Each structure stands twice: as C-alpha cells, then as structure tokens.
C-alpha positions as CSV (number, residue, x, y, z in Angstrom):
1,M,0.7,-9.2,-6.6
2,Q,3.2,-7.9,-4.0
3,L,4.0,-4.2,-4.0
4,A,7.6,-4.7,-4.9
5,E,6.5,-6.3,-8.1
6,I,4.1,-3.5,-8.9
7,L,6.8,-0.9,-8.3
8,S,9.3,-2.7,-10.6
9,L,9.4,-0.8,-13.9
10,S,10.8,-1.8,-17.3
11,D,13.3,0.4,-19.1
12,H,12.0,1.4,-22.5
13,G,14.7,4.0,-23.6
14,P,16.0,7.3,-22.3
15,D,13.7,8.5,-19.5
16,I,10.9,6.2,-20.5
17,W,9.6,3.4,-18.2
18,V,6.7,1.0,-18.4
19,G,4.8,-0.5,-15.5
20,T,1.9,-3.0,-15.1
21,G,-0.4,-3.9,-12.3
22,P,-3.1,-6.4,-11.2
23,R,-6.8,-6.2,-11.8
24,Y,-8.4,-4.5,-8.8
25,P,-11.8,-5.5,-7.3
26,W,-13.7,-2.6,-9.1
27,G,-11.9,-3.1,-12.4
28,G,-9.5,-0.7,-14.0
29,L,-6.3,0.7,-12.3
30,Y,-5.9,1.9,-8.8
31,G,-4.9,5.5,-8.8
32,G,-2.2,4.9,-6.1
33,Q,-0.5,2.5,-8.4
34,V,-0.1,5.0,-11.2
35,V,1.1,7.7,-8.7
36,A,3.6,5.3,-7.2
37,Q,5.0,4.1,-10.5
38,A,5.3,7.6,-11.8
39,L,7.3,8.6,-8.7
40,V,9.6,5.6,-9.3
41,A,10.0,6.7,-12.9
42,A,10.9,10.2,-11.8
43,G,13.4,8.9,-9.2
44,R,15.2,6.8,-11.8
45,S,16.4,10.0,-13.5
46,V,17.7,11.6,-10.3
47,P,21.2,11.1,-8.7
48,G,21.2,8.9,-5.6
49,E,22.1,11.7,-3.2
50,Y,18.7,13.4,-3.8
51,E,15.6,12.2,-2.0
52,V,12.0,13.1,-2.9
53,H,10.5,15.7,-0.6
54,S,7.3,16.5,-2.4
55,M,5.1,15.4,-5.3
56,R,1.8,16.4,-6.8
57,A,-0.2,14.3,-9.3
58,Y,-3.4,15.1,-11.3
59,F,-5.6,12.2,-12.4
60,I,-6.7,12.8,-16.0
61,R,-8.6,9.8,-16.9
62,R,-9.2,6.2,-15.7
63,G,-6.6,3.6,-16.6
64,T,-7.1,0.0,-17.5
65,E,-5.2,-3.0,-16.3
66,A,-5.5,-4.6,-19.7
67,E,-2.4,-2.7,-21.0
68,P,0.9,-1.4,-19.6
69,V,1.3,2.2,-18.5
70,R,4.1,4.2,-20.2
71,Y,5.9,6.8,-18.0
72,E,7.6,9.7,-19.9
73,V,10.0,11.7,-17.7
74,E,11.0,15.3,-18.4
75,R,14.0,16.7,-16.6
76,I,12.8,20.1,-15.7
77,R,15.8,21.3,-13.6
78,D,18.9,19.9,-12.0
79,G,20.2,22.3,-9.3
80,R,22.8,21.9,-6.6
81,T,20.2,21.4,-3.8
82,F,16.9,20.6,-5.7
83,V,16.0,18.6,-8.7
84,T,12.6,18.8,-10.4
85,R,11.0,16.2,-12.7
86,R,7.7,16.0,-14.6
87,V,6.1,12.6,-15.5
88,V,3.3,11.9,-17.9
89,A,1.7,8.5,-17.6
90,R,0.1,7.3,-20.9
91,Q,-2.1,4.4,-22.1
92,G,-3.1,4.1,-25.7
93,G,-1.3,7.3,-26.5
94,S,-3.5,9.3,-24.1
95,A,-2.4,10.8,-20.8
96,I,-4.0,9.3,-17.7
97,L,-1.9,11.1,-15.1
98,N,0.5,14.0,-14.8
99,L,3.0,14.1,-11.9
100,E,5.6,16.6,-10.7
101,A,8.1,15.8,-8.1
102,S,10.9,17.7,-6.3
103,F,14.0,16.1,-4.9
104,Q,16.4,17.6,-2.3
105,R,20.0,16.8,-1.4
106,F,20.2,16.3,2.4
107,E,20.5,19.5,4.3
108,Q,21.3,19.7,8.0
109,S,18.7,21.8,10.0
110,E,16.5,21.8,13.1
111,D,14.0,18.9,13.3
112,I,10.7,20.1,14.7
113,E,7.5,18.0,14.9
114,T,4.2,19.8,15.6
115,V,1.6,17.1,14.8
116,P,1.7,14.4,17.4
117,V,0.0,11.0,17.2
118,D,-3.4,10.7,19.0
119,P,-2.5,8.8,22.2
120,S,-5.9,7.0,22.2
121,I,-5.1,5.1,19.0
122,P,-4.2,1.4,19.6
123,L,-1.1,-0.1,18.0
124,P,-1.7,-2.4,15.0
125,D,-0.8,-5.6,16.9
126,G,-3.9,-5.2,19.0
127,I,-6.3,-5.0,16.0
128,G,-7.7,-8.2,14.4
129,G,-10.9,-9.7,12.9
130,A,-12.7,-7.8,10.2
131,D,-10.8,-4.7,11.0
132,A,-7.6,-6.4,9.8
133,E,-8.9,-7.0,6.3
134,S,-7.5,-5.4,3.1
135,W,-8.8,-5.3,-0.5
136,S,-5.3,-5.6,-1.9
137,A,-2.6,-8.2,-1.6
138,A,-0.1,-5.3,-2.0
139,F,-0.7,-4.0,1.6
140,A,-2.0,-4.9,5.0
141,R,-4.6,-2.6,6.6
142,R,-5.9,-2.5,10.2
143,W,-8.8,-0.1,10.8
144,V,-9.1,2.1,13.9
145,R,-12.8,2.4,14.4
146,D,-15.0,5.0,16.0
147,M,-12.4,7.8,16.4
148,P,-13.9,11.2,17.2
149,D,-13.3,14.0,14.7
150,S,-10.3,16.2,15.5
151,F,-9.6,19.0,13.0
152,G,-12.0,18.5,10.1
153,G,-14.8,15.9,9.7
154,G,-15.3,12.4,8.5
155,R,-12.2,11.1,10.2
156,A,-10.8,7.8,8.8
157,V,-7.9,6.1,10.6
158,A,-6.0,2.9,9.8
159,W,-2.6,1.3,10.1
160,F,-0.9,0.2,6.9
161,R,2.2,-1.6,5.7
162,A,3.3,-2.9,2.4
163,S,3.1,-6.6,2.0
164,G,6.4,-8.4,1.8
165,E,9.7,-6.5,2.0
166,L,10.5,-3.6,-0.4
167,P,13.9,-2.6,-1.5
168,A,15.5,-0.3,1.1
169,D,16.2,2.6,-1.3
170,P,14.4,5.8,-0.4
171,I,12.6,6.2,-3.7
172,T,11.0,2.8,-3.6
173,Q,10.0,3.3,0.1
174,A,8.5,6.7,-0.8
175,A,6.6,5.1,-3.7
176,G,5.2,2.5,-1.2
177,F,3.8,5.3,0.9
178,A,2.3,6.9,-2.3
179,F,0.6,3.7,-3.3
180,I,-1.0,3.2,0.1
181,S,-1.9,6.8,0.8
182,D,-4.6,6.8,-2.0
183,D,-6.8,4.4,0.1
184,L,-8.3,6.5,2.9
185,P,-9.0,10.0,1.4
186,T,-12.2,9.0,-0.3
187,D,-13.5,7.4,3.0
188,A,-12.9,10.6,4.9
189,V,-14.8,12.7,2.3
190,I,-17.7,10.2,2.2
191,R,-17.9,10.1,6.0
192,S,-18.3,13.9,6.1
193,H,-21.1,13.9,3.4
194,P,-24.8,13.6,4.3
195,I,-24.9,10.3,2.3
196,A,-22.9,8.7,5.1
197,S,-26.1,8.4,7.1
198,E,-27.6,6.1,4.4
199,P,-27.1,2.3,4.3
200,E,-23.9,1.1,2.7
201,E,-25.8,-0.8,-0.1
202,V,-27.5,2.5,-1.1
203,R,-24.1,4.4,-1.2
204,H,-22.6,1.7,-3.5
205,E,-25.6,2.0,-5.8
206,V,-25.9,5.7,-6.2
207,L,-22.4,7.2,-5.5
208,F,-19.8,8.0,-8.1
209,T,-16.3,8.8,-6.7
210,A,-13.0,9.7,-8.4
211,S,-9.7,11.0,-7.2
212,L,-8.8,14.4,-8.8
213,D,-5.3,15.2,-7.5
214,H,-2.9,13.8,-4.9
215,T,-0.1,15.6,-3.1
216,I,2.5,14.3,-0.6
217,W,5.1,16.1,1.4
218,F,7.7,13.7,2.7
219,H,9.1,15.0,6.0
220,R,11.3,12.2,7.3
221,P,12.6,8.8,6.1
222,G,10.4,5.9,6.8
223,R,9.8,2.3,5.6
224,S,6.4,1.8,4.0
225,D,6.9,-2.0,4.6
226,A,6.6,-1.3,8.3
227,W,3.4,-0.3,10.1
228,H,2.4,3.4,9.8
229,L,-0.7,5.2,10.9
230,H,-2.7,7.1,8.3
231,D,-5.1,9.6,9.9
232,F,-7.3,11.5,7.4
233,S,-10.1,14.1,7.8
234,C,-12.2,16.0,5.3
235,H,-11.5,19.8,5.4
236,S,-14.0,21.1,2.8
237,F,-16.7,19.9,0.4
238,V,-17.9,22.2,-2.4
239,G,-18.7,21.9,-6.1
240,G,-18.7,18.1,-5.7
241,R,-15.0,18.3,-4.5
242,G,-14.0,17.1,-1.1
243,L,-10.6,17.9,0.3
244,A,-9.0,15.2,2.5
245,L,-5.9,16.0,4.5
246,G,-4.0,13.2,6.3
247,H,-0.8,12.6,8.4
248,I,1.3,9.5,8.3
249,H,3.1,8.5,11.5
250,S,5.4,5.6,12.5
251,T,4.6,3.3,15.4
252,S,7.1,5.3,17.5
253,G,5.2,8.5,16.7
254,E,7.5,10.1,14.1
255,H,5.7,12.3,11.6
256,V,6.8,10.8,8.2
257,A,4.5,12.5,5.7
258,T,1.5,14.7,5.0
259,V,-1.0,13.9,2.3
260,A,-3.7,16.0,0.6
261,Q,-6.2,14.8,-2.0
262,E,-9.3,16.2,-3.7
263,V,-12.0,13.7,-4.3
264,L,-15.0,14.1,-6.7
265,I,-18.3,12.8,-5.2
266,R,-21.6,12.7,-7.1
267,D,-24.9,11.4,-5.9
268,S,-26.6,10.1,-9.1
269,R,-30.1,10.9,-7.5
270,E,-29.2,14.6,-7.5
271,R,-28.3,14.7,-11.2
272,P,-30.7,14.8,-14.2
C-alpha cells in the first residue's frame, strides 16, 4: 500500500476521521501510521494558512490492522498566530494513541541552522544492494552503514523517501515525515544497549520493544516523497526506557525536522 493511500482518511462527521492500513510484517499496526493519520486528522480542522510546527504523541496500546482507527479531534484553541489540536485514536472504543499538535501562521524571522549534515555521509543514489531494502511498500530506505557515534550512542543513519508521489499540501507532507520517522529510533536504542553485541537471532528471540512517545519539531518545509537523511542516536537508557534523538535533512543539507522518541526495551532473560 502506497503512503498516499494510507494517509487518506474518511470523513465520519464533525471532527471525526477514520483511517486504515496494511498488515505489517510483525502483525498489528505500525506506530508511525497511527501518528501520521492522527496528524492528518488534526490538520483537517485547521485553516490552510496554518502549518504544523510541532506534535507529540503517546502510544497507549497496540493497534490491530483488522479494524479501522477512529480519530477524534478536539479543537483546543484557535489563536491569531497559533492553533492547537488534540486527537485521540480509538479502536474498539479504547484509546490506542493520544496526539497533540500545534500549528502556526507563517511568521517572517531570521533563518538560522546550527545542525549541519555530516559531510562523510554518501548520497542515496550511491547506495544499493541489501542496504537499499525496506520492510514497507510505503517508503524506500537506504542504510548508511558503519557511521561513528557523534553525540550520543548507537547511531543509526538512513536515507528515506515516501513511495510514489504525495499530495503537495504541507500537512500531508508533514504526515509523511511522521510516518517514516518512527522507523529508526528503536534501532538507535538497541545499538546502544549491551544486547547489541549478541547475534541477531538471539535479539529477535528475547527482546521486547515498544514505542512509548514520539515528538517532532518541524523547522522548514520539505517533501517527504523526496530523499531525506534521518540520523538518530540514543541519548539515555534507564528504567527500560531509551531516548532516541534524530535530525532530518534534505539532500541539499537543509535541516527540516528534529525527532525525539522514547523506546521501551526489555530483555526477557532478565525478567522473572
């Protein structure tokens, strides 16, 4: 299923939207899908002159692909410069995700970038073979292997773009980034954990992982159906929670967004 189809929601009444998605390789829903659809639902209630500048979502329970997801939008505030929305995603009457998003009317100001792209990273066109594989038809992924840690540990770096062409409106493009940005944080946390030294088949057997929350700050406009670099590192691990922080850059080096996610990791051998 192409990402444009996943992000297309059905209108089910005032401020209520419904979305569906494919079955993913592990079964159940992909968290990035629910975040992205919730952001689209929030954006449907906002005047077109406002663009999303930040969002934060909490994953409450695992969703299933066997039934649609209902998105209920609450209009928290409509200001002259900022608009705030809250969205609850539900399945079977129970909440599976809570999202809050803030939208801003364009404001002229200085444009300062302080996080440059690592110049040693190759462009996506030079990456092929197994490093160009993706687990989802919704996006293409090209891994950048063997990158040394910079700030933080467990660095995970890859180029991504949405498959096919997405509608050009800013909300859909932002939702495309939201969908894709849920892929690397868990990798960064696992790579920083002692279990990373064990064989991959052991990790798959004993490791339980789950996304806890997901935050994105959108700095500059970008097209998620064009190649963008996602560069994540783990900044802390305690209480079973690993914090991954990542930056998204265009091929020209523009800093488009910053992403933070907490990931729950449990080694079943350490639990009674």
